[in-house]
Every structure is written in C-alpha cells, then in structure tokens.
C-alpha positions as CSV (number, residue, x, y, z in Angstrom):
1,M,52.4,-15.9,22.4
2,D,52.9,-15.2,26.1
3,L,52.6,-17.8,28.9
4,H,50.9,-16.9,32.2
5,V,51.6,-19.3,35.0
6,L,49.9,-19.3,38.4
7,T,51.2,-21.2,41.4
8,V,50.9,-21.0,45.2
9,S,53.5,-21.6,48.0
10,D,54.3,-21.0,51.6
11,D,57.9,-20.7,52.8
12,R,58.3,-24.4,53.6
13,Y,57.3,-25.5,50.1
14,T,59.2,-22.8,48.1
15,P,62.2,-25.0,47.2
16,Y,59.9,-27.6,45.6
17,M,57.8,-25.0,43.9
18,G,61.0,-23.4,42.8
19,T,62.1,-26.7,41.3
20,S,58.8,-27.0,39.5
21,L,59.2,-23.5,38.0
22,F,62.8,-24.3,37.0
23,S,61.6,-27.4,35.1
24,L,58.9,-25.2,33.4
25,L,61.4,-22.5,32.4
26,E,64.0,-25.0,31.1
27,N,61.5,-26.5,28.7
28,N,59.4,-23.5,27.8
29,A,61.1,-20.2,28.1
30,Q,62.4,-20.5,24.5
31,H,58.9,-21.4,23.2
32,F,57.0,-18.3,24.3
33,D,57.5,-14.5,23.8
34,K,57.2,-13.8,27.5
35,V,56.7,-16.0,30.5
36,Y,54.8,-14.4,33.5
37,L,55.2,-16.3,36.8
38,H,52.4,-15.2,39.2
39,I,53.3,-16.6,42.6
40,V,50.7,-16.4,45.3
41,D,52.9,-15.6,48.3
42,N,51.7,-17.3,51.5
43,G,54.5,-16.2,53.7
44,I,57.6,-16.8,51.5
45,S,60.7,-15.4,53.2
46,E,62.7,-12.5,51.7
47,E,65.7,-14.8,51.2
48,R,63.7,-17.3,49.1
49,R,62.0,-14.5,47.2
50,R,65.4,-13.3,46.1
51,K,66.3,-16.8,45.1
52,L,63.2,-17.2,43.0
53,L,64.0,-13.9,41.3
54,Q,67.6,-15.0,40.8
55,Q,66.4,-18.2,39.1
56,S,64.1,-16.2,36.8
57,A,66.8,-13.7,35.9
58,K,68.6,-16.5,33.9
59,Y,65.9,-16.2,31.3
60,Q,65.6,-12.9,29.5
61,N,61.9,-13.2,28.8
62,V,60.7,-14.2,32.3
63,I,58.8,-11.8,34.6
64,T,58.1,-12.9,38.2
65,V,55.3,-11.3,40.2
66,F,54.5,-12.1,43.8
67,Q,50.8,-11.8,44.6
68,D,49.3,-11.1,48.0
69,L,45.7,-12.5,48.0
70,G,45.1,-12.0,51.7
71,E,42.1,-9.8,51.2
72,C,40.6,-12.1,48.5
73,L,41.2,-15.3,50.5
74,S,39.5,-13.7,53.6
75,Q,36.2,-14.0,51.7
76,I,36.3,-17.8,52.1
77,H,35.0,-19.2,55.4
78,P,33.7,-22.7,54.9
79,V,30.7,-23.8,56.8
80,V,32.5,-27.1,57.6
81,E,36.2,-26.8,58.5
82,N,38.3,-29.1,56.4
83,G,41.8,-28.5,57.9
84,W,43.3,-27.2,54.7
85,D,45.4,-24.1,54.4
86,V,43.4,-21.2,52.9
87,S,46.1,-20.7,50.2
88,I,44.7,-23.7,48.3
89,Y,41.9,-21.5,47.1
90,G,44.4,-19.2,45.3
91,R,43.5,-20.6,41.9
92,F,39.9,-19.4,42.3
93,F,41.2,-15.8,41.9
94,A,43.1,-16.3,38.6
95,D,40.9,-13.6,37.0
96,V,41.9,-11.1,39.7
97,I,45.6,-11.9,39.3
98,V,46.1,-11.3,35.6
99,D,45.3,-8.2,33.4
100,E,42.1,-7.9,31.5
101,D,43.7,-8.7,28.1
102,V,45.0,-12.1,29.3
103,E,43.0,-15.0,27.7
104,R,44.3,-18.0,29.6
105,V,46.3,-19.0,32.6
106,L,48.2,-22.2,33.4
107,Y,47.8,-23.2,37.0
108,L,50.4,-25.6,38.5
109,D,50.6,-27.2,42.0
110,S,53.9,-26.8,43.8
111,D,54.6,-30.6,43.5
112,T,54.7,-30.8,39.7
113,I,57.5,-31.2,37.2
114,V,57.2,-29.9,33.7
115,N,59.1,-32.2,31.4
116,S,58.4,-30.8,27.9
117,S,57.2,-27.9,25.9
118,L,53.6,-26.8,26.7
119,K,53.1,-24.8,23.5
120,E,50.6,-27.3,22.2
121,L,48.8,-27.4,25.5
122,M,48.4,-23.7,25.7
123,S,47.2,-23.5,22.1
124,I,44.2,-25.9,22.6
125,D,40.7,-24.6,21.7
126,L,38.8,-23.6,24.9
127,E,35.8,-22.1,23.1
128,G,32.8,-22.9,25.3
129,Y,34.9,-24.3,28.2
130,C,35.9,-22.7,31.5
131,L,39.0,-24.8,31.8
132,A,40.8,-27.9,30.7
133,G,42.3,-30.7,32.9
134,V,43.0,-34.4,33.4
135,R,40.5,-36.7,34.9
136,D,41.2,-37.7,38.5
137,V,41.8,-41.3,39.8
138,S,39.0,-40.7,42.4
139,E,36.5,-39.6,39.7
140,A,33.9,-42.3,40.2
141,S,33.7,-42.0,44.0
142,Q,33.8,-38.2,44.1
143,K,31.1,-37.8,41.5
144,K,28.8,-39.9,43.7
145,E,29.9,-38.1,46.9
146,L,29.2,-34.7,45.3
147,E,26.0,-36.0,43.5
148,M,27.3,-34.9,40.1
149,D,25.7,-35.9,36.9
150,D,26.7,-39.3,35.4
151,D,28.0,-37.6,32.2
152,A,30.0,-35.0,34.0
153,Y,33.8,-35.3,34.5
154,Y,35.8,-34.9,37.7
155,I,39.3,-33.6,37.1
156,N,42.5,-33.2,39.2
157,S,43.0,-29.5,40.0
158,G,46.8,-29.8,40.2
159,M,47.1,-28.6,36.6
160,L,44.5,-26.4,35.0
161,V,44.4,-24.4,31.8
162,I,41.9,-21.6,32.7
163,N,39.8,-19.7,30.2
164,I,40.0,-16.3,31.9
165,K,37.4,-14.7,29.6
166,K,34.8,-17.4,30.4
167,W,35.9,-17.4,34.1
168,R,34.9,-13.7,34.2
169,E,31.9,-14.0,32.0
170,L,30.2,-16.7,34.1
171,R,31.4,-15.2,37.4
172,I,33.1,-18.5,38.3
173,R,35.2,-17.0,41.1
174,E,32.1,-15.7,42.9
175,K,30.4,-19.1,42.4
176,L,33.4,-21.0,43.8
177,V,33.5,-18.7,46.9
178,E,29.8,-19.2,47.4
179,F,30.1,-23.0,47.1
180,M,32.8,-23.1,49.7
181,N,30.8,-20.9,52.1
182,T,27.6,-22.9,51.8
183,Y,28.5,-26.5,51.2
184,P,27.2,-28.4,54.3
185,R,29.5,-31.4,54.4
186,K,33.3,-32.1,54.7
187,L,35.1,-32.3,51.4
188,M,37.9,-34.6,50.4
189,A,39.7,-31.9,48.4
190,P,37.9,-28.6,49.0
191,D,39.3,-26.5,46.1
192,Q,39.2,-29.5,43.6
193,D,35.6,-30.5,44.6
194,A,34.4,-26.9,44.3
195,I,35.9,-26.5,40.8
196,N,34.4,-29.7,39.6
197,V,30.9,-28.9,40.8
198,V,30.8,-25.3,39.7
199,C,32.4,-26.0,36.3
200,A,30.6,-29.3,35.6
201,H,30.0,-29.8,31.8
202,M,32.3,-26.9,31.0
203,V,35.6,-28.8,31.2
204,R,37.7,-29.9,28.3
205,I,39.4,-33.3,29.1
206,L,43.1,-33.6,28.3
207,P,45.3,-36.7,27.8
208,A,46.7,-38.2,30.9
209,K,50.2,-37.0,30.0
210,Y,49.4,-33.5,31.1
211,N,48.9,-34.5,34.8
212,F,50.5,-37.9,35.3
213,G,50.3,-39.1,38.9
214,W,53.4,-40.5,40.6
215,M,51.7,-43.9,41.6
216,I,51.0,-45.1,38.1
217,N,53.2,-48.0,37.0
218,E,52.6,-51.4,35.5
219,R,52.1,-53.1,38.8
220,S,49.6,-50.6,40.1
221,L,47.6,-50.8,36.9
222,Q,47.5,-54.6,37.2
223,Y,46.8,-54.9,40.9
224,E,46.2,-52.0,43.1
225,Y,44.2,-49.6,40.8
226,Q,42.9,-52.0,38.2
227,G,39.5,-50.6,36.9
228,F,39.8,-47.4,38.9
229,F,41.7,-45.1,36.4
230,P,39.4,-43.1,34.1
231,Y,41.9,-43.6,31.2
232,S,42.4,-46.8,29.3
233,N,45.1,-49.1,30.4
234,E,46.4,-49.1,26.8
235,E,47.0,-45.3,27.0
236,L,48.7,-45.5,30.4
237,L,50.8,-48.5,29.5
238,S,52.1,-46.9,26.3
239,I,53.4,-44.0,28.5
240,I,54.9,-46.3,31.2
241,Q,56.6,-48.8,28.8
242,N,58.3,-45.9,27.0
243,S,60.0,-44.9,30.3
244,Y,57.5,-42.0,30.8
245,A,59.1,-40.2,27.8
246,G,55.7,-38.9,26.7
247,V,54.7,-37.3,30.0
248,A,54.5,-33.5,29.8
249,I,53.7,-32.8,33.5
250,F,54.5,-35.1,36.4
251,H,52.4,-34.6,39.6
252,Y,53.5,-35.8,43.0
253,F,50.3,-35.5,44.8
254,G,49.5,-37.3,48.1
255,S,51.7,-37.9,51.1
256,L,54.7,-39.4,49.4
257,K,57.2,-36.9,47.9
258,P,60.2,-37.3,45.6
259,W,62.4,-34.9,47.7
260,R,62.3,-37.5,50.5
261,K,64.5,-40.3,49.5
262,G,62.9,-43.7,48.8
263,E,59.2,-42.6,49.0
264,C,58.3,-42.5,45.3
265,I,58.6,-45.1,42.5
266,G,62.1,-44.9,41.1
267,G,61.3,-43.6,37.7
268,F,59.3,-40.7,39.1
269,E,61.8,-39.9,41.8
270,S,64.6,-39.7,39.2
271,V,62.6,-37.2,37.0
272,F,62.3,-34.8,40.0
273,L,66.0,-35.3,40.9
274,S,67.1,-34.5,37.3
275,Y,65.8,-31.0,37.7
276,Y,66.3,-30.6,41.4
277,K,70.1,-31.3,41.2
278,R,70.5,-28.7,38.4
279,S,68.5,-26.0,40.2
280,I,69.6,-23.5,42.7
281,W,67.6,-25.4,45.4
282,R,69.8,-28.5,45.2
283,E,71.7,-27.9,48.5
284,R,68.7,-29.1,50.5
285,R,69.4,-32.5,52.2
286,R,67.1,-35.4,51.2
287,F,66.2,-38.0,53.8
288,I,64.3,-41.2,54.1
289,S,61.1,-40.6,56.0
290,T,60.4,-44.2,57.2
291,Q,58.1,-42.9,59.9
292,K,56.0,-41.0,57.4
293,M,56.0,-44.0,55.0
294,F,54.8,-46.3,57.8
295,R,52.0,-43.9,58.8
296,Y,50.9,-43.5,55.2
297,Y,50.8,-47.2,54.3
298,F,49.6,-48.7,57.6
299,L,47.8,-46.0,59.6
300,E,46.4,-43.5,57.2
301,N,45.3,-45.9,54.5
302,P,44.4,-49.2,56.1
303,M,41.2,-49.5,54.2
304,H,43.0,-48.9,50.9
305,R,45.4,-51.7,51.6
306,L,42.6,-54.0,52.7
307,C,40.7,-53.3,49.5
308,N,43.7,-54.2,47.4
309,L,44.1,-57.5,49.4
310,A,40.5,-58.3,48.9
311,K,40.8,-57.7,45.2
312,R,43.7,-60.2,44.9
313,L,41.9,-62.8,47.0
314,I,38.5,-62.8,45.3
315,G,39.4,-61.4,41.9
316,T,38.9,-58.0,40.4
317,E,35.6,-58.8,38.7
318,Q,34.0,-60.1,41.9
319,Y,35.5,-57.2,43.9
320,N,34.0,-54.6,41.5
321,R,30.6,-56.2,41.9
322,Y,30.7,-56.0,45.7
323,Y,32.0,-52.5,45.5
324,E,29.1,-51.4,43.3
325,M,26.6,-53.1,45.6
326,V,28.0,-51.3,48.7
327,T,28.2,-48.0,46.9
328,N,24.5,-48.3,45.8
329,W,23.5,-49.3,49.3
330,K,25.3,-46.2,50.8
331,G,23.6,-44.0,48.2
332,S,20.2,-45.5,49.1
333,A,20.9,-45.0,52.8
334,K,21.9,-41.4,52.3
335,S,18.7,-40.7,50.3
336,E,16.6,-42.2,53.1
337,R,18.4,-40.1,55.7
338,N,17.6,-37.0,53.6
339,G,13.9,-37.9,53.4
340,E,14.0,-38.9,49.8
341,T,12.0,-41.7,48.2
342,C,12.9,-44.0,45.4
C-alpha cells in the first residue's frame, strides 16, 4: 500500500512543514510500500528545497515531488477578498496533483505533527464519501453562518483523507472553485468553509485523535470551551489524561505556535519539540513572542475572553441559553434583511 501526502508551504513556513513531514516519515515510512510527498511550492527557496530532499533521502521508499499550481490557483478570484494567501486553496486540486490510478490522498497543514502510524487511517472505508475529517470546534457557529443543514457536519480542513475517485466523479474541484468565485460574503476560513458546503453529507467523521487541536486540555474543557466541542468530554478527557498518548495527529492551528517558546500548552509544545530537535531544521532559534501573545489574548480576541468571563459569572447553563437566544435573534434579523418571512 502506498501513501500519498499533500501539503502546502511558502519559504517562511518550510522549516515547520519540514518538521511535520519528518514526524510523518519517522512514524510511517516503514508501514507503507512507498510514500509520495506532494509539496505545493509557494516560493520555497532552492536551499530549503535541497534540505527537504535531503530529509526524504534518509528513507529509501520516499519520493518527494514539488508541485507548481500557479496556473490552477489563478482560477480562483473570490468576489469578497478575505486576506488569505491563495496557496490555501492548494488542497482543492488534489485530483490534478496525483496520477489517475491513485485512490486517496492525505492532506496535512504545515502546522501538524504526526505522532503514530496512519496505516489504519488510510485504510478506512470511503465508499460513498468524498473525504474524511475531524469535526471543528466552530462547527455550530459556522453551520449557522453558512446556512448548512442541521444534520450536516463541519470539519477542520487541516487534515483530510480525500477520496480522489469521488472527487473526480463529482467534479468537486470545479464546484469548490465556483463556490469561492461566487460566494457573496466574507468567510472565516475560505478553503475550509468551501469544502464543508460543497461536500456536505459526503464526509466521513473521524475520531478526534486524528486532528487534535493544541488548545484542548482539562481546564479548557471545564471552563473556556465547555459545551462547544462537537466530541464528548469523555472521549477528549480519556486522551488528555493519558498524556495525549492516543493522539495520532496534533494540529497547532490559530495564532499561537509551538516553535515560539511559551505560546502553547506545555504538553503540546513538547510534542512538537521532540521532533523538531531531531530534525534537520533544529538550528532555528525559538523565541518568546510576548507581543504576539498580548495581541492574541487582549486585542484580537476580546469577545472570546469576555464570553469566557460571562460563562464563569452566570454559569454555563445560563450562558448557553443566552447564547442560543442571541444566535436565533441574529438569524431572524438576517432573514428579515434578506426579505424572507417566517
């Protein structure tokens, strides 16, 4: 069985993407006949290209291919500018990148760490599904924002197992490009929102361990995010209380990153460092970004912090009731603005 992996990086992010690929190869090269690394190159320097090839050369069965998707990505010109780099849409073109006989592709964001074998993950049944993924922490709010069906799922696109045959059969790539070029409002996460709308009801849901967010610990489950995670607290706590031993893929999404000292929860930072220090990227200096931390906690996310404070003051149950009332009111107001009637 071969493993095809797709990832995207610019030159600045290459050391972290390289660390992600190192963790993948350390835990998986021996479990697959061949491992193909399809790297969408968004300006990676020649020096860092050589370094990526040097890293892959340590494993006899690994083939690294750099992909230029400039022509493909030029098809995307969103009606509403979102401020994201166009390379985030690289995963849309998975069917263009791999050969016709490839059945499935694993997509990974640059800020992930693979901590175990993915043989079981890549063997899952995808019959009737376009892809498989893990539900996102923002599922409830994004489904309402995107007006998705109640019984649909909203997944995090940082890790995807893509059914290439179905992707081609249903012309998913073309539909994703069309969605981006016609959607009339600003999107929170353009590529992720598009994938969830276009592939709604065609997504196989995976256990949380395959895309485990860096902010999940016992305290956050009890206070900050209580009632927000689409997975049961029992499932998440069983992973946390076992020192994250069961996590297959760690995902460091958001503003805080493990390569900047002191930004992430200790357990998550140490997982990244365990691979980073053994990789050929380890010479990069880590630093404490206090300015960035201040901006994230107090300037960029004041509403998030206020919501957490309100939850502690009035209790989670009362807070959730108010939250539902406000959400329903916003939905009604939006319908009235659009000329709809109840």
